[in-house]
C-alpha positions in Angstrom: -71.7 19.7 7.2 -75.0 18.2 8.5 -76.6 18.3 11.9 -76.7 14.9 13.7 -80.3 15.5 14.6 -81.2 15.9 11.0 -79.4 12.6 10.2 -81.2 10.8 12.9 -84.6 12.0 11.8 -84.0 11.5 8.0 -82.8 7.9 8.4 -84.9 7.0 11.4 -82.0 5.9 13.5 -82.7 4.4 16.9 -80.6 4.6 20.0 -80.9 3.9 23.7 -78.1 6.4 24.5 -78.5 10.0 25.4 -76.9 12.2 22.8 -76.4 15.9 22.0 -76.7 17.5 18.6 -73.4 18.0 16.7 -72.2 18.9 13.3 -71.2 16.0 11.1 -68.6 16.6 8.4 -67.9 13.0 7.2 -68.8 9.4 7.3 -66.7 6.2 6.9 -66.7 2.5 7.4 -62.9 2.6 7.5 -61.7 3.5 11.0 -58.5 4.8 9.6 -60.4 7.5 7.6 -62.3 8.7 10.6 -61.6 12.3 11.8 -63.1 14.7 14.2 -66.9 15.0 13.7 -67.2 11.9 11.6 -69.8 9.1 11.9 -68.3 5.6 11.9 -70.4 2.9 10.4 -69.6 -0.6 11.7 -70.2 -3.2 9.0 -69.7 -6.9 9.2 -68.1 -7.8 5.9 -66.8 -11.1 4.4 -63.2 -10.5 5.5 -63.5 -8.0 8.4 -65.8 -7.2 11.3 -66.2 -3.5 11.5 -67.4 -3.7 15.1 -63.8 -4.5 16.1 -62.6 -1.1 14.8 -65.1 1.0 16.8 -62.4 1.8 19.5 -60.0 3.1 16.9 -62.8 5.2 15.4 -63.6 6.7 18.8 -60.0 7.6 19.4 -59.9 9.4 16.1 -62.9 11.6 17.0 -66.1 9.9 15.9 -69.2 11.7 17.2 -71.5 8.8 16.6 -71.4 5.1 15.7 -73.9 3.3 13.5 -74.4 -0.4 13.1 -77.0 -3.1 12.5 -76.9 -5.2 15.6 -76.4 -4.9 19.4 -72.9 -4.1 20.4 -70.7 -6.7 22.2 -70.4 -5.8 25.9 -66.8 -4.8 25.8 -67.3 -2.5 22.8 -70.5 -1.0 24.4 -68.5 -0.1 27.5 -65.9 1.6 25.3 -68.6 3.6 23.5 -70.1 4.8 26.8 -66.7 5.7 28.1 -66.3 8.2 25.3 -69.9 9.5 25.7 -70.6 8.8 22.0 -74.1 7.5 21.0 -74.6 4.2 19.2 -77.4 4.2 16.6 -79.0 1.2 15.0 -79.9 1.1 11.3 -81.6 -1.7 9.3 -79.5 -0.9 6.3 -76.1 0.6 7.4 -74.5 0.3 4.0 -77.3 2.3 2.3 -77.2 4.8 5.1 -73.4 5.2 4.7 -73.7 5.8 0.9 -76.6 8.2 1.1 -75.1 10.2 3.9 -71.8 10.4 2.1 -73.6 11.9 -1.0 -75.5 14.3 1.2 -72.4 15.6 3.1 -70.6 16.0 -0.3 -73.5 18.2 -1.6 -75.1 15.5 -3.9 -72.3 15.6 -6.5 -74.2 13.5 -9.0 -77.1 15.9 -9.3 -75.2 18.0 -11.9 -73.4 15.1 -13.7 -75.1 12.9 -16.2 -74.5 9.4 -14.9 -74.8 6.3 -17.1 -74.7 2.9 -15.4 -74.3 -0.4 -17.1 -75.0 -3.8 -15.5 -75.0 -7.4 -16.7 -72.7 -10.4 -16.6 -70.7 -9.7 -19.7 -70.0 -6.8 -21.9 -70.0 -4.0 -19.4 -66.4 -3.0 -19.8 -66.5 -2.8 -23.6 -69.7 -0.8 -23.6 -68.2 1.8 -21.2 -65.3 2.2 -23.5 -67.6 2.6 -26.5 -69.8 5.2 -24.8 -66.8 7.1 -23.5 -65.3 7.3 -27.0 -68.6 8.4 -28.6 -69.1 11.1 -26.0 -65.5 12.4 -26.4 -66.1 12.6 -30.2 -69.2 14.8 -29.4 -66.9 17.2 -27.4 -68.2 16.1 -24.0 -65.9 15.8 -21.0 -66.4 12.3 -19.7 -65.2 10.0 -17.0 -65.2 6.2 -17.0 -65.3 3.8 -14.0 -65.0 0.1 -14.2 -62.9 -3.1 -14.1 -60.0 -1.5 -16.0 -59.7 1.5 -13.7 -61.3 4.8 -13.0 -60.5 7.5 -15.6 -61.2 11.2 -15.1 -60.0 12.9 -18.3 -56.2 12.7 -18.0 -56.2 11.2 -14.5 -56.1 7.4 -14.1 -56.7 5.5 -10.8 -56.2 1.8 -10.6 -59.4 -0.2 -9.9 -59.5 -2.4 -6.8 -63.2 -3.2 -7.4 -65.3 -2.9 -10.6 -67.5 -0.5 -8.7 -65.8 1.3 -5.8 -67.2 1.5 -2.3 -69.5 4.4 -1.5 -67.0 6.8 0.1 -64.5 6.3 -2.8 -67.3 6.8 -5.4 -68.3 10.1 -3.8 -64.6 11.2 -3.8 -64.4 10.3 -7.5 -67.6 12.3 -8.3 -66.1 15.3 -6.5 -62.9 15.1 -8.5 -65.0 14.9 -11.6 -66.9 18.1 -10.7 -63.6 19.9 -10.0 -62.4 18.8 -13.5 -65.8 20.1 -15.0 -66.6 16.6 -16.2 -70.3 16.6 -17.2 -70.8 12.8 -18.0 -69.7 9.6 -16.3 -70.2 6.1 -17.6 -69.7 3.4 -15.1 -69.9 -0.4 -14.7 -72.3 -1.3 -11.9 -71.6 -4.7 -10.5 -74.1 -6.9 -8.8 -71.9 -6.8 -5.6 -72.1 -3.1 -5.5 -75.9 -3.1 -6.0 -76.4 -5.8 -3.3 -74.2 -3.9 -0.9 -75.8 -0.5 -1.6 -72.4 1.0 -2.7 -74.2 3.0 -5.4 -77.0 4.3 -3.2 -77.4 8.0 -3.4 -76.4 8.2 -7.1 -78.9 9.8 -9.5 -78.6 7.6 -12.6 -79.8 9.2 -15.9 -79.5 6.2 -18.1 -79.0 2.5 -17.2 -78.1 -0.4 -19.5 -78.6 -4.2 -19.2 -76.4 -6.5 -21.2 -77.2 -10.1 -20.2 -77.6 -12.4 -17.2 -75.8 -15.7 -17.1 -74.4 -17.7 -14.2 -71.7 -15.9 -12.2 -71.0 -14.8 -8.7 -73.2 -17.5 -7.1 -70.6 -17.8 -4.4 -71.9 -14.4 -3.3 -75.5 -14.3 -4.4 -76.3 -18.0 -3.8 -79.1 -18.1 -6.4 -79.9 -16.7 -9.8 -83.0 -15.1 -8.4 -80.9 -13.1 -5.9 -78.4 -12.2 -8.7 -81.3 -10.9 -10.8 -82.7 -8.9 -7.9 -79.3 -7.2 -7.4 -79.1 -6.2 -11.1 -82.7 -4.9 -11.1 -81.8 -2.4 -8.4 -80.0 -0.3 -11.0 -83.1 0.0 -13.1 -85.2 0.8 -10.0 -82.8 3.5 -9.0 -82.8 5.0 -12.5 -86.6 5.0 -12.4 -86.6 7.0 -9.2 -84.4 9.5 -11.0 -86.8 9.7 -14.0 -84.2 8.2 -16.3 -84.1 5.9 -19.3 -83.5 2.1 -19.4 -81.6 0.3 -22.2 -82.4 -3.5 -22.5 -80.9 -6.4 -24.5 -84.2 -7.7 -25.9 -82.6 -11.0 -26.9 -81.7 -12.0 -23.3 -84.1 -14.4 -21.5 -84.2 -12.0 -18.5 -85.1 -8.9 -20.5 -88.8 -9.1 -19.5 -87.9 -8.5 -15.8 -86.0 -5.3 -16.6 -88.7 -4.1 -19.0 -91.2 -4.6 -16.1 -89.6 -2.0 -13.9 -92.2 0.9 -13.7 -91.4 4.5 -14.3 -88.8 4.1 -17.0 -88.7 5.0 -20.7 -87.1 2.1 -22.5 -85.1 1.5 -25.6 -84.3 -2.1 -26.6 -81.5 -3.5 -28.7 -80.8 -6.8 -30.5 -82.1 -8.6 -33.6 -85.7 -7.7 -32.7 -85.0 -4.5 -30.8 -85.4 -0.8 -31.4 -81.7 -0.8 -32.4 -80.8 -3.7 -34.6 -77.9 -4.8 -36.9 -77.9 -5.6 -40.6 -75.2 -6.7 -43.0 -72.8 -8.0 -40.4 -69.4 -9.1 -41.7 -66.7 -10.5 -39.3 -63.0 -10.7 -39.9 -59.8 -10.9 -37.8 -59.2 -7.3 -38.7 -62.5 -5.9 -37.5 -66.3 -5.9 -37.9 -68.5 -4.2 -40.4 -72.3 -3.7 -39.9 -75.1 -1.2 -40.0 -76.9 0.1 -36.9 -80.6 0.6 -37.6 -83.0 2.7 -35.5 -86.3 4.0 -36.9 -85.5 5.7 -40.2 -81.7 6.0 -39.4 -79.1 3.6 -40.7 -75.5 4.1 -39.6 -72.6 2.2 -41.2 -69.8 1.1 -38.8 -66.4 -0.3 -39.6 -64.9 -1.0 -36.2 -61.7 -2.7 -35.1 -63.3 -4.7 -32.3 -63.9 -8.3 -33.3 -66.9 -10.6 -32.9 -70.7 -10.8 -33.1 -71.0 -10.1 -29.4 -69.3 -6.8 -29.9 -71.9 -5.9 -32.5 -74.4 -6.3 -29.6 -72.2 -4.2 -27.3 -72.1 -1.5 -30.0 -75.9 -1.5 -30.3 -76.2 -1.0 -26.5 -73.8 1.9 -26.7 -75.7 3.4 -29.6 -79.0 3.2 -27.6 -77.4 4.8 -24.6 -76.0 7.8 -26.4 -79.1 8.3 -28.6 -81.1 8.4 -25.3 -78.8 11.4 -24.6 -79.5 12.9 -28.1 -75.9 12.3 -29.4 -75.8 12.7 -33.2 -75.0 9.7 -35.5 -71.8 11.2 -36.9 -70.3 11.1 -33.4 -71.5 7.6 -32.8 -69.9 6.4 -36.0 -66.6 8.2 -35.3 -66.5 7.0 -31.7 -67.0 3.4 -32.5 -64.6 3.4 -35.4 -61.8 5.1 -33.5 -61.9 2.6 -30.6 -59.0 0.4 -31.5 -59.2 -2.1 -28.7 -60.4 -2.9 -25.2 -57.6 -4.5 -23.1 -58.0 -8.2 -22.7 -61.3 -8.4 -24.6 -60.8 -10.6 -27.6 -57.4 -9.0 -27.9 -55.2 -10.4 -30.7 -51.5 -10.7 -29.7 -49.7 -8.6 -32.3 -46.8 -10.8 -33.3 -46.4 -12.1 -36.8 -47.3 -15.8 -37.2 -49.3 -18.0 -39.5 -51.8 -18.6 -36.7 -53.7 -16.3 -34.4 -53.4 -15.9 -30.6 -56.3 -14.2 -28.7 -56.4 -13.1 -25.1 -59.9 -12.9 -23.6 -61.3 -12.1 -20.2 -64.0 -14.8 -20.5 -64.5 -16.3 -17.1 -68.1 -17.4 -17.3 -69.8 -20.1 -19.3 -71.5 -17.5 -21.5 -68.4 -15.4 -21.9 -66.4 -18.4 -23.0 -69.1 -19.4 -25.4 -69.1 -15.9 -27.0 -65.3 -16.0 -27.4 -65.3 -19.5 -28.9 -68.2 -18.9 -31.2 -66.4 -15.8 -32.5 -63.3 -17.9 -33.0 -65.2 -20.5 -34.9 -66.6 -17.8 -37.3 -63.1 -16.4 -37.9 -60.7 -19.4 -38.1 -60.2 -21.7 -41.0 -58.7 -24.4 -38.9 -58.5 -25.6 -35.3 -59.4 -23.8 -32.1 -57.0 -24.5 -29.2 -58.4 -23.2 -25.9 -56.3 -22.6 -22.8 -58.3 -21.7 -19.7 -59.0 -22.4 -16.0 -61.3 -21.1 -13.3 -60.8 -18.9 -10.3 -60.5 -20.3 -6.8 -62.9 -19.2 -3.9 -65.5 -18.5 -6.5 -68.7 -20.2 -7.8 -67.7 -23.9 -8.1 -70.8 -24.9 -10.0 -69.8 -23.1 -13.2 -66.5 -25.0 -13.5 -67.9 -28.2 -15.2 -70.2 -26.0 -17.3 -67.2 -24.0 -18.6 -65.4 -27.3 -19.2 -68.3 -28.6 -21.3 -68.4 -25.4 -23.3 -64.7 -25.4 -23.9 -64.8 -29.1 -25.0 -67.9 -28.6 -27.1 -66.6 -25.6 -29.0 -62.9 -26.2 -29.2 -60.8 -28.7 -31.1 -58.2 -29.0 -28.4 -58.5 -27.9 -24.7 -55.7 -27.2 -22.4 -57.0 -26.9 -18.8 -54.7 -24.9 -16.5 -54.7 -22.8 -13.4 -56.3 -19.3 -13.3 -56.3 -17.4 -10.0 -56.4 -20.3 -7.6 -56.4 -18.1 -4.5 -56.7 -20.4 -1.5 -57.8 -23.5 -3.3 -55.6 -26.2 -4.7 -55.2 -25.7 -8.4 -55.5 -29.4 -9.3 -58.8 -29.6 -7.4 -60.2 -26.8 -9.5 -58.9 -28.5 -12.6 -60.6 -31.8 -11.7 -64.0 -30.0 -11.5 -63.4 -28.4 -15.0 -62.3 -31.8 -16.3 -65.7 -33.4 -15.5 -67.3 -31.0 -18.0 -64.7 -31.5 -20.7 -65.1 -35.3 -20.5 -68.9 -35.0 -20.8 -68.4 -33.0 -24.0 -66.7 -36.0 -25.6 -63.1 -35.0 -25.4 -60.7 -38.0 -24.9 -57.7 -37.6 -22.7 -54.3 -37.5 -24.3 -55.9 -36.9 -27.7 -57.7 -33.6 -27.8 -57.4 -32.3 -24.2 -54.6 -31.8 -21.8 -54.0 -30.8 -18.2 -51.1 -28.5 -17.5 -51.3 -26.9 -14.1 -48.6 -24.3 -14.7 -50.3 -21.5 -16.7 -47.1 -20.3 -18.3 -46.3 -23.8 -19.5 -49.8 -24.3 -20.7 -49.6 -21.2 -22.9 -46.2 -22.3 -24.2 -47.6 -25.8 -25.0 -50.6 -24.3 -26.9 -48.5 -22.0 -29.0 -46.1 -24.8 -29.9 -49.0 -27.0 -30.8 -50.6 -24.5 -33.2 -50.5 -25.0 -36.9 -51.1 -22.6 -39.8 -54.6 -20.9 -39.6 -55.3 -22.2 -36.1 -56.6 -19.9 -33.4 -55.3 -20.1 -29.8 -57.7 -18.7 -27.3 -56.2 -17.9 -23.8 -59.2 -17.2 -21.7 -60.1 -16.1 -18.1 -57.6 -13.4 -17.1 -57.6 -11.0 -20.0 -56.1 -7.6 -18.9 -55.0 -8.8 -15.5 -51.2 -8.4 -14.9 -51.1 -10.9 -12.0 -52.0 -14.3 -10.8 -53.5 -14.7 -7.3 -52.0 -17.6 -5.5 -53.0 -18.0 -1.8 -53.0 -14.4 -0.6 -50.3 -13.1 -3.0 -50.5 -11.4 -6.4 -47.7 -12.7 -8.5 -46.9 -10.8 -11.7 -48.3 -12.6 -14.7 -49.8 -11.2 -17.9 -51.2 -13.6 -20.5 -50.5 -11.1 -23.2 -46.8 -10.8 -22.3 -46.3 -14.6 -21.8 -48.0 -15.3 -25.2 -45.9 -12.7 -26.9 -42.7 -14.1 -25.5 -43.5 -17.7 -26.7 -44.6 -16.4 -30.1 -41.3 -14.6 -30.6 -39.5 -17.7 -29.4 -41.3 -19.9 -31.9 -40.8 -17.4 -34.7 -37.0 -17.2 -33.9 -36.8 -20.9 -33.7 -35.3 -21.1 -30.2 -35.2 -19.9 -26.7 -35.4 -16.2 -25.9 -34.0 -15.0 -22.6 
């Protein structure tokens, strides 16, 4: 409970309305969550205009409304009718997040919070860090693309990083469960929208920065600025920054003042030696100062060595011993949809990977090239209503690093699948692939997967990229059940049995 007068002074809110001091017990941008003595924050989002929901918030007992712009005349009359003040804020999203934390008693003050940002690798690193901390006997929560996990409680993820109110509720649940550490993916959207404002980060990690989400950020400069906010927030908390020294953008993160840094990569503080890759796992040594830790992990690929180095740097910043690091990495059997081999007996390999950026696809196909004795057959598409400029680039990457490319539909959303495919096709053609010889267009994703599996010969590797763990396909505004792993498994069994399986 916080006095309205304290809130107005702390966040320097302005109002032309007369108002009386009241106790505030909650804040929300969702009018349906508003109760008596709540503040409703009206936010103009991509899909909804929060100002339209002010009347509902008033009916439900809001004691104040906060927004960024002048109210429409009809809404202003409604607010005055209820005798509720309207306050203006330059950053309503930040205000919402910080106030939610304040009302909840600053729940992250007594929890060690680890935030990981970057285009690729975030999910895998959160799994690695979680596993290592568990081996060290620490009660840990994990938030990210694959869900929000609090010990034995699992909550399905709608967003990689939840909105502020939902985050606060997750932190409160964590406190009730006596969880002492939380490792979370921090998306660029959440940083740009101040969803994570109010969180006291103890350690932050940066993986890499490659083109993605430009439908939202518009430019790589804006994308970078969003990512940098995590490091600036961690600096304000007196925390530690972990940086991939091999990434071209590393210098920007290392320039954030007020942080102690550890770097990782070939020339970093944490670096790998004696790396050996197989389809059964990866062997390497992690080196840091005088320490040398041998790791034999199930996760596959050189990019996962880099992910492991990031995880090592994070937990060493928390003074976790090497024995727990080794056990944590080695006991992690898989990360769903991240270079996940479909476990059906065949004389060729089928891999499901979440790669949906040019760099992610390059990592998957480079790993495939290091592991396979024969051809790489790549099945992929691109999502609709997302950054269009990456489509030909992904097409070029697929064509350049694959022997055979099958272009198909991903999550087309409200775009026509064939229009997306044509934009991918431009890049494939520039790579030198010739139609009807080494690349194919099959719009139906299920049929594309079947075709690729039937086409595969001994020692080939089929990479099915883009959707990874997702158990659905988004067509128009509907989520249709569709799991690359299950579809691939079905057609592998069908091929092995030599006929159709019902």
